C-alpha positions as CSV (number, residue, x, y, z in Angstrom):
1,X,188.3,14.7,175.4
2,X,185.7,16.2,177.7
3,X,182.6,17.8,176.0
4,X,183.0,16.0,172.7
5,X,181.2,13.2,171.2
6,X,182.5,10.5,168.9
7,X,180.6,10.7,165.3
8,X,183.1,9.4,163.2
9,X,185.2,12.7,163.8
10,X,184.9,14.6,167.0
11,X,182.3,17.6,167.5
12,X,181.6,19.5,170.5
13,X,178.9,17.8,172.3
14,X,176.6,21.0,172.1
15,X,176.9,21.6,168.6
16,X,174.1,19.3,167.0
17,X,171.6,20.1,170.0
18,X,172.2,23.7,169.0
19,X,171.4,23.1,165.3
20,X,168.3,21.5,166.3
21,X,167.0,24.2,168.5
22,X,167.7,26.5,165.5
23,X,165.7,24.3,163.1
24,X,162.9,24.1,165.6
25,X,162.8,27.7,166.1
26,X,162.9,28.5,162.3
27,X,161.0,25.8,160.7
28,X,158.8,23.6,163.2
29,X,157.6,26.4,165.4
30,X,156.2,28.6,162.4
31,X,154.6,25.3,160.7
32,X,153.1,24.1,164.0
33,X,151.5,27.4,164.8
34,X,149.8,27.4,161.4
35,X,148.7,24.1,161.8
36,X,147.2,24.9,165.4
37,X,145.4,28.1,164.0
38,X,144.0,25.9,161.2
39,X,142.8,23.4,163.7
40,X,141.0,26.2,165.9
41,X,139.4,27.8,162.7
42,X,138.0,23.9,161.9
43,X,137.1,23.6,165.6
44,X,134.9,26.8,165.5
45,X,133.3,26.6,162.4
46,X,135.4,29.1,160.4
47,X,136.5,26.7,157.7
48,X,133.0,26.0,156.9
49,X,132.8,29.9,156.0
50,X,136.0,29.9,154.2
51,X,134.9,26.9,151.9
52,X,131.8,28.2,151.3
53,X,132.9,31.5,149.7
54,X,133.1,31.7,146.1
55,X,136.5,33.7,145.6
56,X,138.0,30.7,147.3
57,X,137.1,28.1,144.6
58,X,137.6,30.8,141.9
59,X,141.2,31.8,143.3
60,X,142.0,27.7,143.6
61,X,140.6,27.2,139.9
62,X,143.2,30.0,138.7
63,X,145.8,29.0,140.8
64,X,146.0,25.4,139.5
65,X,144.9,26.2,135.7
66,X,147.9,28.7,135.6
67,X,150.3,26.7,137.6
68,X,149.8,23.6,135.0
69,X,150.0,25.8,131.9
70,X,152.9,27.7,133.3
71,X,154.6,24.4,134.0
72,X,153.8,23.1,130.5
73,X,155.4,26.2,129.0
74,X,158.5,26.0,131.2
75,X,158.8,22.4,130.6
76,X,159.0,23.2,126.8
77,X,161.6,26.0,127.0
78,X,163.6,24.3,129.9
79,X,164.0,20.8,128.2
80,X,164.9,22.7,124.7
81,X,167.8,24.3,126.6
82,X,168.7,21.4,128.7
83,X,169.2,19.0,126.0
84,X,170.9,21.4,123.5
85,X,173.2,23.0,125.9
86,X,174.2,19.7,127.7
87,X,174.2,16.9,124.8
88,X,175.0,18.7,121.7
89,X,178.1,20.7,120.2
90,X,176.2,24.0,120.1
91,X,178.5,27.1,120.7
92,X,178.6,29.7,123.3
93,X,177.2,27.2,125.8
94,X,178.1,28.9,129.0
95,X,176.7,32.4,127.7
96,X,173.7,30.8,126.7
97,X,173.5,29.0,130.1
98,X,174.3,32.3,131.8
99,X,171.3,34.4,130.3
100,X,169.0,31.5,130.4
101,X,169.3,31.2,134.0
102,X,169.0,35.0,134.7
103,X,165.3,35.2,134.6
104,X,165.0,32.9,137.8
105,X,167.0,35.5,139.5
106,X,165.0,38.7,138.3
107,X,161.9,39.3,140.9
108,X,158.8,38.1,139.6
109,X,157.3,41.6,139.7
110,X,160.0,42.9,137.7
111,X,159.3,40.3,135.0
112,X,155.9,41.4,134.8
113,X,156.2,44.8,134.8
114,X,158.7,44.4,132.2
115,X,156.4,42.4,129.8
116,X,153.6,44.8,130.5
117,X,155.8,47.8,129.2
118,X,156.9,45.6,126.0
119,X,153.3,44.6,124.8
120,X,149.9,46.4,124.4
121,X,148.7,49.5,123.0
122,X,150.6,51.8,125.7
123,X,154.0,50.3,125.2
124,X,156.4,53.3,125.0
125,X,158.8,51.0,123.3
126,X,156.5,49.6,120.6
127,X,155.2,53.2,120.1
128,X,158.5,54.5,119.3
129,X,159.1,51.4,116.7
130,X,155.5,52.4,115.4
131,X,154.3,48.7,116.0
132,X,151.9,49.3,118.9
133,X,148.3,48.0,118.5
134,X,145.7,50.4,118.2
135,X,144.6,52.4,121.3
136,X,141.7,50.8,122.9
137,X,143.1,47.4,122.3
138,X,143.2,45.0,125.6
139,X,146.2,44.5,127.2
140,X,147.1,40.7,126.2
141,X,148.9,39.8,129.5
142,X,146.1,40.8,131.6
143,X,144.7,37.3,131.4
144,X,145.2,33.5,132.3
145,X,147.0,33.1,129.5
146,X,149.3,35.8,130.1
147,X,150.0,34.9,133.9
148,X,150.7,31.4,132.6
149,X,153.3,32.4,130.0
150,X,155.3,34.6,132.7
151,X,155.2,31.7,134.9
152,X,156.8,29.5,132.1
153,X,159.5,32.3,131.4
154,X,160.2,32.9,135.2
155,X,160.4,29.2,135.9
156,X,161.7,27.6,132.7
157,X,165.3,27.8,134.5
158,X,164.2,25.4,137.3
159,X,163.2,23.0,134.8
160,X,166.6,23.5,132.9
161,X,168.7,23.0,136.1
162,X,166.9,19.8,137.1
163,X,167.0,18.0,134.1
164,X,170.6,19.1,133.2
165,X,171.9,17.5,136.4
166,X,170.3,14.3,135.2
167,X,171.6,14.3,131.7
168,X,175.3,14.9,133.1
169,X,175.0,11.2,134.7
170,X,173.9,9.7,131.2
171,X,175.7,6.5,130.5
172,X,178.1,7.6,127.9
173,X,179.2,4.0,127.1
174,X,175.6,2.9,126.5
175,X,175.0,5.7,123.9
176,X,178.2,4.8,122.1
177,X,177.5,1.2,122.1
178,X,174.3,2.3,120.6
179,X,175.9,4.3,117.9
180,X,178.2,1.7,117.1
181,X,175.2,-0.8,116.5
182,X,174.1,1.8,113.5
183,X,171.1,3.4,115.6
184,X,170.6,6.9,114.3
185,X,170.9,10.0,116.7
186,X,167.2,10.3,116.8
187,X,166.9,6.4,117.8
188,X,169.4,6.9,120.6
189,X,167.7,10.1,121.7
190,X,164.3,8.3,121.9
191,X,165.1,4.8,123.0
192,X,168.1,5.6,125.6
193,X,168.1,9.3,126.7
194,X,164.8,10.3,126.8
195,X,163.7,7.5,129.0
196,X,166.6,8.2,131.4
197,X,165.8,11.6,131.3
198,X,162.5,11.3,133.0
199,X,163.5,11.5,136.3
200,X,165.0,15.0,135.7
201,X,161.7,16.1,133.7
202,X,159.4,15.1,136.5
203,X,161.4,16.8,139.1
204,X,162.0,20.0,137.0
205,X,158.0,19.7,136.4
206,X,157.3,19.2,140.2
207,X,159.6,22.2,141.0
208,X,158.2,24.6,138.6
209,X,154.5,23.5,139.5
210,X,155.1,24.5,143.1
211,X,157.1,27.7,142.3
212,X,153.9,28.6,140.1
213,X,151.5,27.7,143.0
214,X,153.4,30.3,145.4
215,X,154.3,32.8,142.9
216,X,152.8,36.2,144.2
217,X,154.5,39.0,142.0
218,X,153.2,38.0,138.6
219,X,149.5,37.3,139.5
220,X,149.6,40.6,141.5
221,X,150.8,42.8,138.7
222,X,148.8,40.9,136.0
223,X,146.0,39.3,137.6
224,X,144.6,41.8,140.1
225,X,143.9,44.7,137.2
226,X,141.7,41.8,135.5
227,X,140.0,40.5,138.6
228,X,141.8,37.3,138.3
229,X,142.9,36.0,142.1
230,X,145.1,33.2,142.7
231,X,145.3,31.8,146.2
232,X,148.4,34.0,147.0
233,X,146.8,37.3,145.7
234,X,143.6,36.4,147.9
235,X,145.6,36.0,150.7
236,X,147.3,39.5,150.2
237,X,143.6,40.9,149.6
238,X,142.5,39.4,153.0
239,X,145.4,40.9,154.9
240,X,144.5,44.0,153.2
241,X,140.8,44.3,154.5
242,X,141.8,42.8,158.0
243,X,138.7,41.9,160.2
244,X,138.4,39.6,163.2
245,X,138.3,36.6,161.0
246,X,141.5,37.2,159.0
247,X,144.0,35.0,160.8
248,X,141.9,31.9,160.7
249,X,140.8,32.7,156.9
250,X,144.5,33.0,155.9
251,X,145.5,30.0,158.1
252,X,143.1,27.8,155.9
253,X,144.1,29.7,152.7
254,X,147.7,29.2,153.5
255,X,147.0,25.3,154.1
256,X,145.3,24.9,150.8
257,X,148.1,26.3,149.0
258,X,150.6,23.9,151.2
259,X,148.5,21.2,149.9
260,X,148.5,21.8,146.4
261,X,152.1,22.3,146.3
262,X,152.4,19.0,148.5
263,X,150.2,17.3,145.7
264,X,152.4,18.3,143.0
265,X,155.7,17.0,144.9
266,X,153.5,13.9,145.6
267,X,152.7,13.2,142.0
268,X,156.5,13.6,141.2
269,X,157.0,10.9,143.7
270,X,154.3,8.8,142.3
271,X,155.5,9.1,139.0
272,X,158.9,7.7,140.0
273,X,158.2,5.1,142.3
274,X,159.1,1.7,141.3
275,X,160.9,2.7,138.4
276,X,165.0,2.1,138.7
277,X,166.8,4.8,136.7
278,X,170.4,3.7,138.0
279,X,172.9,3.7,135.3
280,X,176.1,1.6,135.1
281,X,179.5,2.5,133.5
282,X,181.0,5.9,132.6
283,X,178.7,8.8,132.9
284,X,178.9,12.1,131.7
285,X,177.6,14.8,129.0
286,X,180.7,14.3,127.1
287,X,178.3,11.8,124.8
288,X,177.4,14.7,122.7
289,X,175.5,14.8,119.4
290,X,177.1,16.7,116.7
291,X,174.7,19.1,115.3
292,X,176.0,19.7,111.7
293,X,173.7,21.9,109.7
294,X,171.4,21.6,112.4
295,X,173.4,24.2,114.5
296,X,172.2,26.8,111.7
297,X,168.7,26.3,112.8
298,X,169.2,25.8,116.6
299,X,171.6,28.6,117.5
300,X,169.5,31.5,116.3
301,X,166.3,29.7,117.8
302,X,167.9,29.8,121.4
303,X,169.3,33.5,120.9
304,X,165.8,34.3,119.5
305,X,164.1,32.7,122.6
306,X,166.7,34.5,124.7
307,X,166.2,37.8,123.2
308,X,162.3,37.5,123.8
309,X,162.7,36.2,127.4
310,X,165.3,39.0,128.3
311,X,166.6,41.7,125.9
312,X,163.1,43.0,124.7
313,X,161.6,43.1,128.2
314,X,164.7,44.8,129.7
315,X,164.7,47.2,126.8
316,X,160.9,48.1,127.4
317,X,161.6,48.4,131.0
318,X,164.4,51.0,130.2
319,X,162.0,52.8,127.7
320,X,159.2,52.8,130.6
321,X,161.9,54.4,132.9
322,X,162.9,57.2,130.4
323,X,159.6,58.7,129.4
324,X,157.8,60.8,131.6
325,X,154.5,58.5,132.0
326,X,153.2,55.0,130.6
327,X,151.9,55.5,127.1
328,X,154.1,58.3,125.8
329,X,156.4,57.2,123.2
330,X,160.0,57.1,123.7
331,X,161.5,59.8,121.3
332,X,164.7,62.3,121.7
333,X,162.2,64.8,123.0
334,X,160.4,62.8,125.6
335,X,163.6,60.9,126.7
336,X,164.6,61.8,130.3
337,X,166.6,60.6,133.2
338,X,164.0,62.2,135.7
339,X,162.6,58.8,136.9
340,X,166.2,57.6,137.9
341,X,166.9,60.9,139.7
342,X,163.5,60.7,141.5
343,X,164.3,57.0,142.5
344,X,167.7,57.8,143.7
345,X,167.6,61.1,145.3
346,X,164.4,62.4,145.9
347,X,162.0,59.7,147.0
348,X,162.4,58.9,150.9
349,X,160.4,55.7,150.1
350,X,162.6,54.4,147.7
351,X,165.7,55.0,149.4
352,X,164.5,53.3,152.5
353,X,163.4,50.4,150.5
354,X,167.1,50.2,149.1
355,X,168.5,50.6,152.6
356,X,165.9,47.7,154.2
357,X,166.6,45.3,151.3
358,X,170.1,45.6,151.2
359,X,170.4,45.6,154.9
360,X,167.9,42.5,155.2
361,X,169.7,40.6,152.3
362,X,173.2,41.5,154.0
363,X,172.2,40.4,157.5
364,X,170.4,37.4,156.5
365,X,173.4,36.1,154.1
366,X,176.1,36.7,156.9
367,X,173.9,35.7,159.8
368,X,172.8,32.3,158.1
369,X,176.5,31.7,157.1
370,X,177.3,31.6,160.6
371,X,174.7,29.0,161.4
372,X,175.2,27.3,158.1
373,X,178.7,26.4,158.9
374,X,178.1,24.8,162.4
375,X,175.0,23.1,160.8
376,X,176.9,21.8,157.5
377,X,179.6,20.6,160.1
378,X,177.2,18.7,162.5
379,X,175.0,17.4,159.7
380,X,178.4,16.0,157.8
381,X,179.8,14.5,160.7
382,X,176.8,12.2,161.7
383,X,175.2,9.7,159.2
384,X,172.1,9.0,161.4
385,X,168.7,9.1,161.2
386,X,168.4,12.4,163.4
387,X,170.8,14.4,161.1
388,X,168.6,13.4,158.1
389,X,165.4,14.6,159.7
390,X,167.1,18.0,160.7
391,X,168.3,18.1,156.8
392,X,164.5,17.7,155.6
393,X,163.2,20.2,158.0
394,X,165.7,22.7,157.2
395,X,164.6,22.4,153.4
396,X,160.6,22.5,154.1
397,X,160.2,26.2,154.7
398,X,162.3,26.8,151.2
399,X,160.2,24.5,149.4
400,X,156.9,25.7,150.6
401,X,155.5,28.9,149.2
402,X,156.6,32.3,150.6
403,X,153.2,33.6,151.2
404,X,152.8,30.2,153.5
405,X,155.7,31.0,155.4
406,X,155.0,34.8,155.7
407,X,151.5,33.8,157.3
408,X,153.3,31.4,159.6
409,X,155.7,33.9,161.2
410,X,152.6,36.5,161.3
411,X,150.8,33.9,163.5
412,X,153.8,33.3,165.6
413,X,154.6,36.8,166.2
414,X,151.1,38.7,166.1
415,X,151.1,38.7,170.1
416,X,153.9,40.0,171.9
417,X,156.5,37.4,172.8
418,X,155.7,35.8,176.2
419,X,157.9,36.5,179.2
420,X,160.2,39.2,177.0
421,X,156.6,41.1,176.4
422,X,158.3,42.1,173.0
423,X,156.4,42.4,169.8
424,X,158.2,41.8,166.5
425,X,155.1,42.3,164.6
426,X,155.1,45.3,162.3
427,X,159.0,45.7,162.7
428,X,161.8,45.0,160.3
429,X,162.8,41.9,162.7
430,X,160.1,39.8,161.8
431,X,161.0,40.0,157.9
432,X,164.5,39.2,159.1
433,X,163.4,35.9,160.9
434,X,161.2,34.9,158.0
435,X,164.3,35.3,155.5
436,X,166.5,33.2,157.7
437,X,163.8,30.3,157.9
438,X,163.2,30.6,153.9
439,X,166.6,30.9,152.7
440,X,168.4,28.5,155.1
441,X,168.5,25.6,152.7
442,X,170.1,27.9,150.3
443,X,172.8,29.0,152.5
444,X,173.3,25.2,153.6
445,X,173.8,23.5,150.3
446,X,177.2,25.1,149.0
447,X,178.8,24.8,152.3
448,X,177.7,21.2,152.7
449,X,178.9,20.3,149.5
450,X,182.5,21.8,150.3
451,X,182.1,19.9,153.7
452,X,182.1,16.6,151.6
453,X,185.1,17.4,149.7
454,X,187.2,18.0,152.8
455,X,189.6,15.4,153.9
456,X,188.9,14.5,157.6
457,X,192.6,13.8,158.1
458,X,193.6,17.5,158.3
459,X,191.1,18.4,161.0
460,X,191.5,15.0,163.1
461,X,195.6,15.7,163.0
462,X,194.9,19.2,164.4
463,X,192.5,17.7,167.2
464,X,195.2,15.1,168.1
465,X,197.6,17.9,168.4
466,X,195.1,19.4,171.0
467,X,193.6,22.4,169.0
468,X,190.1,23.1,170.3
469,X,186.9,23.1,168.2
470,X,186.7,26.6,167.2
471,X,190.5,26.9,166.6
472,X,190.3,24.3,164.2
473,X,187.5,25.8,162.5
474,X,189.1,29.1,162.1
475,X,192.7,27.8,161.2
476,X,191.8,24.5,159.0
477,X,188.0,24.3,157.9
478,X,186.9,28.0,157.3
479,X,189.8,28.7,154.8
480,X,189.1,25.3,153.0
481,X,185.4,26.3,152.4
482,X,185.9,29.9,152.0
483,X,185.0,30.0,148.2
484,X,181.9,27.8,149.0
485,X,181.0,30.3,151.8
486,X,181.5,33.0,149.5
487,X,178.9,31.5,147.0
488,X,176.5,30.8,149.6
489,X,176.4,34.6,150.7
490,X,175.9,35.9,147.4
491,X,173.1,33.3,146.2
492,X,171.3,34.3,149.4
493,X,172.0,38.1,149.0
494,X,170.6,37.6,145.5
495,X,167.5,36.2,146.4
496,X,166.7,37.7,149.6
497,X,167.5,41.5,148.0
498,X,164.9,40.7,145.2
499,X,162.0,39.0,147.5
500,X,158.5,40.2,147.4
501,X,156.4,37.3,148.5
502,X,157.3,37.3,152.0
503,X,158.0,40.8,152.7
504,X,154.3,41.7,151.0
505,X,152.5,40.4,153.8
506,X,155.0,41.4,156.7
507,X,156.1,44.9,155.7
508,X,154.8,48.1,157.4
509,X,155.6,51.8,157.3
510,X,159.2,52.3,157.2
511,X,159.9,48.4,156.3
512,X,159.4,48.6,153.0
513,X,161.8,46.2,150.7
514,X,162.7,47.0,146.9
515,X,160.3,44.4,145.9
516,X,157.3,46.1,147.8
517,X,158.4,49.4,146.7
518,X,158.2,48.3,142.8
519,X,154.8,46.5,143.4
520,X,153.5,49.9,145.4
521,X,155.0,52.2,142.6
522,X,153.3,50.2,139.9
523,X,150.0,49.9,142.1
524,X,149.9,53.6,142.5
525,X,150.2,54.6,138.7
526,X,153.8,55.5,139.0
527,X,155.2,53.2,136.4
528,X,158.0,55.1,135.3
529,X,159.3,55.4,138.8
530,X,158.6,51.2,139.1
531,X,160.4,50.8,135.5
532,X,163.5,52.8,137.0
533,X,163.9,51.0,140.1
534,X,163.4,47.6,138.3
535,X,166.2,48.7,135.7
536,X,168.5,49.5,139.1
537,X,167.4,46.0,140.4
538,X,168.1,44.0,137.2
539,X,171.4,45.6,136.8
540,X,172.3,44.5,140.5
541,X,171.2,41.0,139.9
542,X,173.7,40.8,136.8
543,X,176.5,42.5,138.9
544,X,176.1,39.7,141.4
545,X,175.8,37.1,139.1
546,X,179.1,38.0,137.4
547,X,180.8,38.0,141.0
548,X,179.4,34.6,141.2
549,X,180.9,33.5,138.0
550,X,184.2,34.9,138.9
551,X,184.3,32.6,141.9
552,X,183.0,29.6,140.0
553,X,186.7,28.0,139.1
554,X,187.1,27.6,143.1
555,X,183.8,26.2,143.9
556,X,182.4,22.7,144.5
557,X,180.5,21.7,141.3
558,X,176.9,22.4,141.4
559,X,177.4,25.5,143.5
560,X,176.9,28.0,140.6
561,X,173.6,27.2,138.9
562,X,174.4,28.0,135.5
563,X,177.9,26.2,135.0
564,X,178.5,22.7,134.3
């Protein structure tokens, strides 16, 4: 028994302190550093200088306005899909859910680029179909409305997932009782389902608002050409024009982004406070409404929305990749695979970006898995305040906008590490550590779900037979949680591979990622190469999601986002 502590199930005495140290490095240290630089800027009067800049207030205004409009659009689309796919007998639910969640997995700069290729007078696809607006017409997406629309498309799946989780716990017997009393489907929906759905709707709205606030890819592609700067793109431009004041300025800007995000979450908390939404009795979404003749209206509606969210932009992206330059109509004469050949075989930058992104994503997914298995073991075996605090600290970096975490790690590693005299700034290692911090919570969730389903008697029997901690881990625990561990690796790999916001600030020559490469290619006018690279990224996302789908039957509920 030496070296073990009793916490329901025995675990090594070193395990929880080890997890605490990891969390201190990945979460507490970077956030504390941001706070210190912000306080120093305040003490030196730098905050007054930042607050007196017109660009700050303009960027704050655009950040809040686009985030609110984007949240409204994501609520409209997400709620429609959640109610219809969870509570009705509409057909092809699994397929509709899979395709609807797909935009959330696609990098925002790819979404923006696809929509630019699909609209405006220079769209190769619209020109090929002879429906392009006349030359000289403005690109409608280079506007506040365009940014908000794409925020809505990108984040509607977040609303869908948050609301559907609540709908799955609706009181089935309450709905049936109302029907037996003669209440119409509309009355049941208005008086029972809608009030009980409010927590999911409010949670979805809060998540969408925070995601809109921290989004970099969409306003970078659509806003910068129209001189519409949000706070994340303003931080990016501050770093591009580096001065002695830059660190203090971006610390203040990052704090403002974080405050807006926290304000959104506080509004969510305030809206739900004092209300009791607990349900008694049988729950489950099998309390489905029969659509009857309405199915003929709703089924085409959902597929039409998906066509414009996914299929049309993807076709436009492919068209943009097959023509020699943006604005050239797609015909059999202009069609060429030159851009794909250039991306895959000739461009050293894109080959480097592929290698960097795949290496970073693989190292993050596998490295985090090792930490995650130990953290999940420690946190599920303890039921005290300390474990709840550690769990909350793991969640914070993921819930904050990526641009804020990128600034945190720049501030931590801008100077060489004391004692070691080792500088990580400008290397690929700073991106890897930032990924570890930001995606720790994503890696942890499936593994924790699997641990909660384990029968502790198996491990306890092995411990009483003299098996050590690592033996129990290798022979009993890891084989049982393997499907969830696989899902954790794929989810983290998927998100990390397509990340832009963090790497946009942390990359340097030779450490470009796919997200950065796509943005830089588009920014330099090589839209055909940017489109070709984006098409390859979308195909990679679909393949990884299909892998998760194949694993789904062996996973705990809720691990694969689009499945019920």
